[in-house]
C-alpha positions in Angstrom: 99.4 101.7 98.7 98.9 101.0 102.4 98.4 97.3 101.8 99.9 96.1 105.0 98.0 98.3 107.4 94.8 97.8 105.4 95.1 94.0 105.8 95.9 94.2 109.5 92.9 96.5 110.1 90.5 94.3 108.2 91.7 91.3 110.2 91.1 93.2 113.5 87.6 94.4 112.5 86.5 91.1 111.0 86.3 89.6 114.5 83.7 92.2 115.6 81.8 93.2 112.5 78.4 91.7 111.9 77.9 90.6 115.5 74.4 91.2 117.0 76.0 91.9 120.4 79.5 92.7 121.5 81.1 93.0 124.9 83.9 95.1 126.4 86.2 92.2 126.0 85.4 92.0 122.2 86.3 95.7 122.0 89.5 95.3 123.9 90.6 92.5 121.7 89.8 94.4 118.5 91.6 97.5 119.8 94.6 95.5 120.8 94.8 94.1 117.3 94.5 97.6 115.9 97.3 98.8 118.2 99.6 96.1 116.9 98.7 97.1 113.3 99.6 100.7 114.0 102.9 99.8 115.6 103.8 97.5 112.8 103.0 100.3 110.4 105.7 102.5 112.1 103.1 104.9 113.5 104.6 107.1 116.2 104.1 105.6 119.7 102.5 108.7 121.1 100.0 108.7 118.2 99.2 105.0 118.8 98.5 105.6 122.5 96.2 108.5 121.7 94.4 106.6 119.1 93.9 103.5 121.3 92.7 105.5 124.3 90.3 107.6 122.3 88.8 104.6 120.5 88.3 102.5 123.7 86.8 105.5 125.6 84.1 106.0 122.9 83.6 102.4 121.9 82.8 101.2 125.5 80.0 103.7 125.8 76.3 102.7 125.9 75.8 104.0 122.4 77.9 101.2 121.0 77.3 98.3 123.3 73.5 98.7 123.1 73.1 99.8 119.5 71.2 97.9 116.9 74.4 97.0 115.0 77.3 97.4 117.5 79.9 96.0 115.1 79.2 98.6 112.5 79.0 101.3 115.2 82.5 100.3 116.3 83.8 100.4 112.8 82.4 103.9 112.4 84.2 105.0 115.5 87.5 103.6 114.2 86.9 105.3 110.8 86.2 108.7 112.5 89.3 108.4 114.7 91.4 107.6 111.7 90.1 110.7 109.8 90.8 112.9 112.8 94.4 111.6 113.1 95.0 112.0 109.4 93.9 115.6 109.5 90.1 115.9 109.6 89.6 117.4 106.1 91.4 118.3 102.9 93.5 121.4 103.3 93.8 123.8 100.3 96.7 126.0 99.5 96.4 129.5 100.9 97.1 131.6 97.8 96.4 135.2 97.0 94.2 136.4 94.1 95.5 136.7 90.5 96.3 140.4 90.8 99.4 139.8 92.9 102.1 137.2 93.4 101.7 134.2 95.7 104.9 132.5 96.8 105.4 128.8 97.7 108.7 127.6 99.2 109.4 124.0 98.6 111.6 122.5 101.4 113.2 119.1 101.9 116.3 117.0 102.0 118.1 115.7 98.9 116.4 112.6 97.5 112.9 113.5 98.9 111.5 114.4 95.5 111.4 118.2 96.1 112.3 119.3 92.6 109.9 116.8 91.0 107.1 117.8 93.4 107.7 121.4 92.5 107.0 120.7 88.9 104.0 118.5 89.7 102.5 121.2 91.9 103.2 123.8 89.1 101.3 121.6 86.6 98.3 121.2 89.0 98.1 125.0 89.6 98.4 125.6 85.8 95.4 123.4 85.2 93.3 125.5 87.5 94.2 128.7 85.8 97.2 130.0 87.7 100.1 131.5 85.8 103.1 129.8 87.4 106.8 130.5 87.4 109.2 127.9 88.7 112.3 129.4 90.4 115.5 127.4 90.7 117.0 128.3 94.1 118.7 125.0 94.8 122.2 126.1 94.1 123.9 123.3 95.9 122.8 120.0 94.3 124.6 119.4 91.0 122.1 119.4 88.1 119.2 120.7 90.2 118.6 123.6 87.9 118.9 121.5 84.8 116.4 119.0 86.3 113.9 121.7 87.0 114.4 123.2 83.5 113.7 119.8 81.9 110.6 119.3 84.0 109.4 122.8 83.3 109.7 122.3 79.6 107.8 119.0 79.9 104.8 120.6 81.6 104.9 123.9 79.7 105.8 126.1 82.8 108.7 128.6 82.5 111.7 128.3 84.9 113.8 131.2 86.2 117.4 130.2 86.8 120.8 131.9 87.0 123.8 129.8 86.1 126.7 130.2 88.5 124.6 132.0 91.1 125.7 131.8 94.7 123.0 133.6 96.6 119.4 132.1 96.5 117.9 135.3 97.9 119.2 137.4 94.9 117.9 134.7 92.5 114.5 134.9 94.2 114.3 138.7 94.1 115.2 138.7 90.4 112.6 136.0 89.7 110.0 138.1 91.6 110.8 141.2 89.4 110.3 139.0 86.3 107.0 137.7 87.7 105.7 141.2 88.3 106.6 142.4 84.9 105.1 139.4 83.1 102.0 139.0 85.4 102.9 135.6 86.9 100.6 135.1 89.9 102.4 132.1 91.5 106.1 131.5 92.2 107.1 128.0 93.2 110.6 128.2 94.6 112.8 125.0 94.6 115.1 125.6 97.6 118.4 124.1 98.6 118.6 120.6 100.1 121.2 118.5 101.9 121.6 114.8 102.6 120.8 115.6 106.2 119.7 118.6 108.2 122.6 121.0 109.1 122.7 124.6 110.4 124.2 126.0 107.2 121.1 124.8 105.2 118.7 126.1 107.8 120.4 129.5 108.0 120.1 129.8 104.2 116.4 128.8 104.2 115.6 131.2 107.0 117.1 134.1 104.9 115.1 133.0 101.9 111.9 132.7 104.0 112.4 136.2 105.5 113.0 137.7 102.0 110.1 135.9 100.3 107.5 136.1 103.1 105.9 133.0 101.4 102.2 132.2 101.5 103.1 128.5 101.8 106.1 126.6 103.3 105.7 123.0 102.1 108.0 120.3 103.3 108.5 117.4 100.8 109.2 114.1 102.5 109.5 110.5 101.4 106.6 108.4 102.7 108.7 105.3 102.6 111.0 106.6 105.4 108.1 106.4 107.9 109.0 108.0 111.3 112.1 109.6 109.8 109.8 111.7 107.6 107.9 112.8 110.7 111.1 113.7 112.6 112.3 115.7 109.6 109.0 117.6 109.5 109.1 118.4 113.2 112.7 119.8 112.9 111.8 121.9 109.8 108.7 123.2 111.5 110.6 124.2 114.7 113.3 126.0 112.8 111.5 127.5 109.8 107.8 127.0 110.3 105.7 124.9 107.9 102.2 125.4 106.5 101.9 121.8 105.2 103.6 118.6 104.0 103.8 116.8 100.7 104.5 113.0 100.9 106.2 111.5 97.9 106.1 107.8 96.9 102.8 107.4 98.6 101.8 104.8 96.0 104.6 102.6 97.3 103.9 103.1 101.0 102.5 99.9 102.3 102.6 100.9 106.0 101.2 104.4 106.3 103.2 105.4 109.4 104.2 108.8 108.2 100.7 109.8 107.0 99.1 108.6 110.3 101.7 110.4 112.5 102.3 113.7 110.8 99.3 115.8 111.8 99.4 114.7 115.5 103.1 115.2 115.9 103.7 118.4 113.9 100.2 119.9 113.9 100.7 120.6 110.2 98.3 119.2 107.5 99.3 116.7 104.8 98.3 118.7 101.7 99.4 116.6 98.7 100.8 113.1 97.9 102.9 111.9 95.0 101.4 108.7 93.6 103.7 107.9 90.6 106.5 109.2 88.4 104.4 111.1 85.8 103.8 114.9 86.3 100.1 114.2 86.6 100.6 111.7 89.5 100.0 114.2 92.2 96.9 114.4 94.3 95.3 116.4 97.2 95.3 114.5 100.4 91.8 113.6 101.6 91.8 112.2 105.2 88.3 110.7 104.9 89.1 108.9 101.6 92.4 107.5 103.0 90.7 106.3 106.2 88.1 104.5 104.1 90.8 102.8 102.0 92.7 101.7 105.2 89.5 100.0 106.4 88.9 98.3 103.1 85.8 100.5 102.3 87.3 101.7 99.0 87.4 105.2 97.6 84.7 105.5 94.9 84.9 109.3 94.7 88.6 109.3 93.7 87.9 106.6 91.2 85.2 108.6 89.6 87.4 111.7 89.5 90.1 109.8 87.8 87.7 108.6 85.2 86.4 112.1 84.6 89.9 113.3 83.9 90.4 110.9 81.0 86.9 110.3 79.7 85.2 112.9 77.5 81.5 113.1 78.6 80.3 113.4 75.0 82.3 110.4 73.9 81.1 108.5 76.9 77.5 109.3 76.0 78.1 108.3 72.3 79.7 105.1 73.5 76.7 104.3 75.7 74.3 104.9 72.8 76.4 102.5 70.6 76.4 99.8 73.3 72.6 99.9 73.7 72.0 100.0 69.9 74.3 96.9 69.4 76.8 99.0 67.4 79.7 98.4 69.9 82.8 97.2 68.0 86.2 95.9 68.8 87.5 99.4 68.0 85.3 100.8 70.7 86.6 98.2 73.1 90.2 99.2 72.2 89.4 102.9 72.9 88.0 101.9 76.3 91.1 99.9 77.2 93.3 102.8 76.3 91.2 105.2 78.4 91.5 103.0 81.4 95.3 102.8 81.1 95.4 106.6 81.5 93.8 106.3 84.9 96.8 104.5 86.3 97.6 101.0 87.4 94.8 98.4 87.8 96.1 97.7 91.3 95.5 101.3 92.4 92.1 101.3 90.8 91.0 98.1 92.5 92.1 99.5 95.8 89.5 102.2 95.4 86.7 99.6 95.2 85.1 98.5 98.5 86.5 95.2 99.8 89.0 94.8 96.9 92.2 96.1 98.7 94.6 93.2 99.0 92.3 90.8 97.4 93.9 90.7 94.0 97.7 90.6 93.6 99.8 92.1 90.7 100.3 88.5 89.6 96.6 88.0 89.3 96.3 91.2 87.3 99.0 90.1 84.9 96.8 87.2 84.0 94.2 89.6 82.7 96.9 91.8 81.0 95.4 94.7 79.1 98.5 94.9 76.9 97.8 91.5 75.5 94.2 92.3 74.7 95.3 95.6 73.1 98.0 93.9 71.0 95.4 91.4 69.7 93.0 94.1 68.6 95.7 96.3 67.2 96.8 93.4 65.0 93.4 93.3 63.3 92.5 95.2 60.2 90.0 98.1 60.3 87.3 95.9 58.8 87.9 93.2 61.3 87.6 95.6 64.2 84.3 96.9 62.7 82.9 93.4 62.0 84.4 90.6 64.2 82.2 88.0 62.3 84.7 88.0 59.4 87.5 86.8 61.6 87.8 83.1 60.5 90.6 80.6 61.2 93.1 82.1 58.8 92.6 85.6 60.0 92.9 84.4 63.7 96.2 82.8 62.8 97.5 86.0 61.2 96.3 88.1 64.2 98.0 85.8 66.6 101.3 86.1 64.7 101.0 89.8 64.6 100.2 90.2 68.3 102.7 87.6 69.6 99.9 85.6 71.1 98.3 82.3 70.3 95.2 81.4 68.2 93.5 80.2 71.4 94.0 83.6 73.0 92.6 85.4 70.0 89.6 83.1 70.0 89.1 83.7 73.7 89.1 87.4 73.3 86.5 87.2 70.5 84.4 84.9 72.6 84.5 87.4 75.5 83.5 90.2 73.1 80.5 88.1 71.8 79.4 87.4 75.3 79.5 91.1 76.1 77.4 92.0 73.0 74.8 89.4 74.0 74.5 91.1 77.3 74.2 94.4 75.6 71.2 93.1 73.6 69.5 92.2 76.8 70.2 95.7 78.2 68.7 97.3 75.0 65.5 95.3 75.5 65.3 96.6 79.0 65.5 100.2 77.7 62.1 101.1 79.1 63.1 99.9 82.6 66.2 102.0 83.5 66.7 100.3 86.9 66.7 96.9 85.4 69.1 98.1 82.6 71.5 99.6 85.2 71.5 96.3 87.1 72.3 94.4 83.9 75.2 96.8 83.2 76.6 96.3 86.7 76.6 92.5 86.1 78.7 93.1 83.0 81.5 94.2 85.2 81.1 97.9 85.5 83.3 100.6 83.8 81.2 100.6 80.7 80.7 96.8 80.4 84.4 96.0 79.8 85.1 92.3 80.2 88.2 90.6 81.3 88.7 91.9 84.9 
């Protein structure tokens, strides 16, 4: 995500970073390059002007020009301005306690991902202990109720719907009665959408808003539409009033125009982003983390959080013990590969590492395809996974046939594994020196010493 704007920003900052001294001309040239990057990213013109003026005003001060490391000081200013324009800090949902019902109205045009985002938000709230009821109030789009029902069943959240209903307000009131009787504390209402904004839709949404008195009015917009998403948000806010925005397809957004413009133009925070098709691919929006990624500084915190979601701490501790006692097997390696796959695409993970954004293409990642490594190990017997030393020429040929690879690829994988175990032996010998051991583990490639990346 955000590959284009990240590349442009890195090019602009590269001309000024690391310099012992910089001049006002250096700053003007860097800011001019940043301005072009923002315009090419489809950032609102008013936002670009504000960003450029604020950056130049602060960067030309004595604190930057006469600082010990003016290049780094300038980068910090750009980072802080980006954070401010993205929204300053993460904004949580404003929900009531569990003893009453909180209501969230999901708004948006057809095709924005409103129904899918309703289910994703429901799953997220369910995971933090909320008792959620999805309410199907999109009575216009064909199959909207059916889609919400399928998604609700998939995530284990009930859906209230009325086949043939004409009035979304009546549907909502019936759902609220059900929620009160069954102690649901959160209602997520999937509202009507149109292909474009019209007065009939707005009138219906205003009626529903007035009846529901929601705690949150969240607009769902497509990040790929850039300034169109910002214009839609502005119109919805003026006519209905928003408390926040959800951007879908954020993982496919290479420019970032919508994210960088929304807060300044609408005054409303970006609360969540959709980063994939799975129900779990839904994340809070952290302005500081996104700003760091745009500048190529990575996002280690998000990477660690992703790892914590899929890695059991006890299993991780047991695995570390195995590695340091030389008991690490090919089966353990397979388990690691599968855990990493749950964290998402390698491309998205690499973007979270400092300096890696845009450095490795999907084509490069395909050369180190985890599926091929997984297929090779899966084609081994249980004994072979436990003791790779018994894998001779005939066994390698059988494994290659079973995995659809070549004998050379099987041999290469085993060689990588042997090399990793050799490194582990050295780490074990450094057991009394934790700092040296940690340094050794880092040289093994990180993420538990997994080779091949």
